[in-house]
Each structure stands twice: as C-alpha cells, then as structure tokens.
Backbone as a chain_set.jsonl record, in Angstrom:
{"seq": "MSEVWNYLENFYQGKGQYKVAQLFVDVFKEHFINTILIEEQLTDISKKVHKLKNLGYEFKDTMITMLIMVLLPDSYALLR", "coords": {"N": [[-8.418, -21.392, -3.503], [-10.48, -19.868, -4.579], [-12.088, -19.589, -2.374], [-10.704, -17.818, -0.762], [-10.724, -15.552, -2.401], [-13.511, -15.088, -2.503], [-13.984, -14.481, 0.181], [-12.476, -12.103, 0.443], [-13.803, -10.527, -1.442], [-16.414, -10.383, -0.339], [-15.785, -9.143, 2.073], [-14.944, -6.592, 1.298], [-17.105, -5.439, -0.047], [-19.896, -3.146, -0.552], [-20.161, -1.255, 2.302], [-17.538, -1.778, 2.59], [-16.248, -0.647, 0.452], [-15.356, 1.787, 1.245], [-13.207, 1.027, 2.805], [-11.464, 0.057, 0.852], [-10.999, 2.416, -0.571], [-9.757, 3.826, 1.461], [-7.422, 2.334, 1.763], [-6.136, 2.977, -0.646], [-5.738, 5.728, -0.222], [-4.078, 5.589, 2.022], [-1.814, 4.331, 0.899], [-0.966, 6.155, -1.1], [-0.738, 8.614, 0.16], [0.876, 8.322, 2.237], [3.696, 9.014, 4.317], [7.05, 8.524, 4.954], [8.672, 8.476, 8.089], [11.339, 9.594, 10.197], [11.47, 8.605, 12.797], [10.52, 6.046, 12.965], [11.429, 2.743, 12.141], [12.633, 2.245, 8.843], [12.228, -0.164, 7.559], [9.935, -1.214, 8.792], [8.038, 0.61, 7.914], [8.15, 0.251, 5.148], [7.261, -2.381, 5.02], [4.642, -2.038, 5.91], [3.527, -0.453, 3.841], [3.873, -2.282, 1.732], [2.168, -4.375, 2.527], [-0.331, -3.122, 2.31], [-0.41, -2.532, -0.444], [-0.315, -5.147, -1.389], [-2.795, -6.11, -0.451], [-4.508, -4.557, -2.039], [-3.744, -5.47, -4.574], [-4.628, -8.11, -4.376], [-7.295, -7.644, -4.506], [-7.671, -7.087, -7.096], [-6.608, -4.785, -8.191], [-4.148, -3.184, -10.14], [-0.698, -2.879, -9.725], [2.283, -1.855, -10.878], [5.718, -2.832, -10.585], [7.546, -0.751, -11.059], [5.979, 1.469, -10.555], [5.468, 1.215, -7.812], [8.067, 1.433, -6.871], [8.715, 4.097, -7.604], [6.823, 5.433, -6.056], [7.69, 4.79, -3.453], [10.187, 6.064, -3.496], [9.408, 8.745, -3.571], [8.143, 8.979, -1.137], [10.117, 8.709, 0.739], [11.916, 9.901, 3.61], [13.711, 13.035, 4.125], [16.241, 12.364, 5.041], [16.954, 10.21, 3.552], [17.468, 11.171, 1.056], [19.555, 10.847, -0.742], [19.027, 8.467, -2.02], [17.099, 9.009, -3.867]], "CA": [[-8.136, -20.023, -3.912], [-11.733, -19.143, -4.752], [-12.602, -19.262, -1.04], [-10.008, -16.592, -0.334], [-11.261, -14.463, -3.218], [-14.882, -14.825, -2.041], [-13.879, -13.795, 1.469], [-12.044, -10.724, 0.192], [-14.874, -9.837, -2.149], [-17.468, -10.106, 0.642], [-15.28, -8.227, 3.086], [-14.79, -5.242, 0.77], [-18.291, -4.956, -0.747], [-20.764, -2.21, 0.17], [-19.419, -0.356, 3.182], [-16.138, -2.101, 2.412], [-15.645, 0.219, -0.565], [-14.636, 2.824, 1.988], [-11.936, 0.431, 3.212], [-10.619, 0.039, -0.341], [-10.6, 3.809, -0.805], [-8.817, 4.188, 2.519], [-6.147, 1.704, 1.425], [-5.504, 3.81, -1.675], [-5.286, 6.962, 0.434], [-2.927, 5.241, 2.857], [-0.66, 4.031, 0.06], [-0.486, 7.302, -1.867], [-0.518, 9.813, 0.971], [1.784, 7.933, 3.308], [5.022, 9.628, 4.316], [7.937, 7.865, 5.894], [9.213, 9.383, 9.101], [12.628, 9.149, 10.721], [11.378, 8.008, 14.133], [10.094, 4.653, 12.827], [12.328, 2.023, 11.24], [12.206, 2.277, 7.446], [11.761, -1.509, 7.22], [8.547, -1.324, 9.254], [7.202, 1.436, 7.052], [8.098, -0.425, 3.852], [6.398, -3.554, 5.204], [3.261, -1.548, 5.99], [3.125, -0.084, 2.471], [3.799, -3.52, 0.955], [0.948, -5.091, 2.918], [-1.479, -2.407, 1.741], [-0.38, -2.76, -1.891], [-0.671, -6.554, -1.58], [-4.25, -6.206, -0.279], [-5.14, -3.988, -3.226], [-3.495, -6.395, -5.679], [-5.529, -9.255, -4.189], [-8.644, -7.198, -4.864], [-7.722, -6.915, -8.541], [-6.009, -3.529, -8.632], [-2.82, -3.452, -10.68], [0.421, -2.02, -9.354], [3.534, -2.317, -11.483], [6.856, -2.656, -9.691], [8.123, 0.583, -11.247], [5.082, 2.42, -9.884], [5.707, 1.093, -6.372], [9.405, 1.975, -6.639], [8.625, 5.567, -7.664], [6.053, 5.849, -4.886], [8.571, 4.702, -2.285], [11.2, 7.119, -3.606], [8.78, 10.026, -3.234], [7.745, 8.955, 0.264], [11.275, 8.646, 1.629], [12.214, 11.144, 4.335], [14.864, 13.777, 3.612], [17.492, 11.709, 5.415], [17.227, 9.218, 2.506], [17.434, 11.911, -0.207], [20.584, 10.312, -1.628], [18.449, 7.346, -2.762], [16.116, 9.491, -4.845]], "C": [[-9.431, -19.227, -4.045], [-12.357, -18.779, -3.404], [-11.989, -17.961, -0.537], [-10.571, -15.402, -1.097], [-12.672, -14.096, -2.756], [-14.871, -14.087, -0.709], [-13.507, -12.329, 1.262], [-13.14, -9.917, -0.481], [-15.998, -9.457, -1.191], [-17.035, -9.058, 1.655], [-15.266, -6.784, 2.587], [-15.993, -4.716, -0.008], [-19.051, -3.936, 0.117], [-19.969, -1.226, 0.989], [-17.921, -0.585, 3.055], [-15.455, -1.262, 1.349], [-14.891, 1.362, 0.1], [-13.265, 2.296, 2.404], [-10.962, 0.382, 2.035], [-10.103, 1.453, -0.623], [-9.563, 4.24, 0.228], [-7.447, 3.555, 2.278], [-5.402, 2.518, 0.372], [-4.964, 5.106, -1.069], [-4.039, 6.674, 1.264], [-1.669, 5.009, 2.029], [-0.098, 5.301, -0.573], [-0.252, 8.57, -1.047], [0.399, 9.547, 2.162], [3.081, 8.724, 3.184], [5.857, 8.916, 5.353], [8.487, 8.903, 6.861], [10.453, 8.757, 9.73], [12.527, 8.407, 12.054], [10.912, 6.556, 14.128], [11.037, 3.982, 11.834], [11.768, 1.99, 9.821], [11.659, 0.917, 7.026], [10.299, -1.712, 7.611], [7.601, -0.556, 8.338], [7.068, 0.826, 5.651], [7.189, -1.652, 3.921], [4.936, -3.134, 5.231], [2.727, -1.18, 4.603], [2.945, -1.347, 1.623], [2.533, -4.302, 1.263], [-0.284, -4.44, 2.304], [-1.553, -2.612, 0.229], [-0.795, -4.193, -2.193], [-2.185, -6.754, -1.434], [-4.971, -5.692, -1.522], [-4.93, -4.88, -4.45], [-4.43, -7.59, -5.596], [-6.969, -8.915, -4.546], [-8.76, -6.876, -6.355], [-7.154, -5.608, -9.063], [-4.562, -3.785, -9.023], [-1.815, -2.405, -10.222], [1.666, -2.61, -9.999], [4.682, -2.017, -10.514], [7.472, -1.263, -9.83], [7.28, 1.651, -10.563], [5.323, 2.403, -8.372], [7.068, 1.683, -6.02], [9.376, 3.5, -6.627], [7.88, 6.111, -6.451], [6.937, 5.857, -3.647], [9.624, 5.795, -2.326], [10.637, 8.475, -3.193], [8.462, 10.109, -1.742], [8.916, 8.975, 1.238], [11.502, 9.97, 2.35], [13.49, 11.787, 3.778], [16.185, 13.096, 3.939], [17.888, 10.615, 4.414], [17.281, 9.875, 1.126], [18.457, 11.39, -1.209], [20.037, 9.17, -2.495], [17.471, 7.775, -3.843], [16.692, 9.659, -6.2]], "O": [[-9.484, -18.055, -3.672], [-13.071, -17.782, -3.298], [-12.675, -17.116, 0.039], [-10.861, -14.362, -0.505], [-12.991, -12.914, -2.631], [-15.663, -13.169, -0.498], [-14.133, -11.43, 1.826], [-13.377, -8.761, -0.13], [-16.485, -8.327, -1.228], [-17.819, -8.193, 2.046], [-15.54, -5.858, 3.35], [-15.907, -3.631, -0.583], [-18.877, -3.872, 1.334], [-19.188, -0.446, 0.445], [-17.123, 0.298, 3.371], [-14.228, -1.165, 1.328], [-13.893, 1.845, -0.435], [-12.276, 3.027, 2.361], [-9.77, 0.636, 2.204], [-8.915, 1.651, -0.879], [-8.604, 4.939, -0.1], [-6.422, 4.177, 2.558], [-4.194, 2.728, 0.476], [-3.848, 5.521, -1.381], [-3.064, 7.424, 1.214], [-0.583, 5.442, 2.412], [1.116, 5.502, -0.583], [0.379, 9.507, -1.536], [0.66, 10.43, 2.978], [3.51, 9.06, 2.08], [5.429, 8.727, 6.491], [8.734, 10.052, 6.494], [10.586, 7.535, 9.782], [13.433, 7.647, 12.397], [10.909, 5.903, 15.171], [11.401, 4.57, 10.815], [10.58, 1.74, 9.619], [10.727, 0.846, 6.225], [9.523, -2.305, 6.862], [6.503, -1.018, 8.03], [5.998, 0.881, 5.045], [6.437, -1.927, 2.986], [4.086, -3.8, 4.639], [1.611, -1.553, 4.24], [1.97, -1.462, 0.88], [1.895, -4.835, 0.355], [-1.181, -5.136, 1.828], [-2.633, -2.838, -0.317], [-1.54, -4.436, -3.142], [-2.788, -7.491, -2.215], [-5.924, -6.309, -1.998], [-5.835, -5.031, -5.27], [-4.965, -8.039, -6.61], [-7.766, -9.801, -4.854], [-9.814, -6.445, -6.822], [-7.213, -5.349, -10.265], [-3.838, -4.504, -8.334], [-2.058, -1.203, -10.321], [2.054, -3.738, -9.696], [4.619, -1.07, -9.729], [7.875, -0.661, -8.835], [7.818, 2.632, -10.048], [5.374, 3.454, -7.733], [7.214, 2.353, -4.998], [9.951, 4.125, -5.736], [8.268, 7.134, -5.887], [6.933, 6.82, -2.881], [9.927, 6.396, -1.295], [11.321, 9.262, -2.538], [8.509, 11.19, -1.154], [8.731, 9.23, 2.428], [11.303, 11.038, 1.77], [14.248, 11.148, 3.048], [17.153, 13.237, 3.191], [19.026, 10.146, 4.426], [17.148, 9.181, 0.118], [18.236, 11.488, -2.416], [20.542, 8.938, -3.593], [17.06, 6.95, -4.659], [15.986, 10.057, -7.126]]}, "num_chains": 1, "name": "protein.A"}
C-alpha cells in the first residue's frame, strides 16, 4: 500500500500540483451532456473523485450526490 501512496505522491508533487488542481476543476465544473451516456459521465466523475480521495482529499457521499444532481442535464431534471 505504501508503494502505491509513494507513487501517487511523487506523481502529483511539484508540477503535479497543477494536475491536482485540474482534477478539482474537472470535478466541480463538469457538466453532463445528453449526447454521451450518463453512465460514462458518472464513471468519469467517479474516477476523478477516487484519484482525489487517494491523494488525501475528503469527499463525503452526500457532497458527491449533490454535485451529481447539479451537473445533470435538463433531461434528468426530475431526479433533482
């Protein structure tokens, strides 16, 4: 487990801080679109959140749920 953590830590240090910042931007500024399957978009968001969690950033399930509700396209408005 420590090998994985060391790899992630090395990967995201220095210039990697930009990558971490970009992950946050991607997660919070993402918008789902109707032309791509919702499952694919949810998987993409989940992967980004998982990367941030592995780096020590905390995301509560309720926070992720609210984020997804806000990002849903208008065609999913009934779920909001």
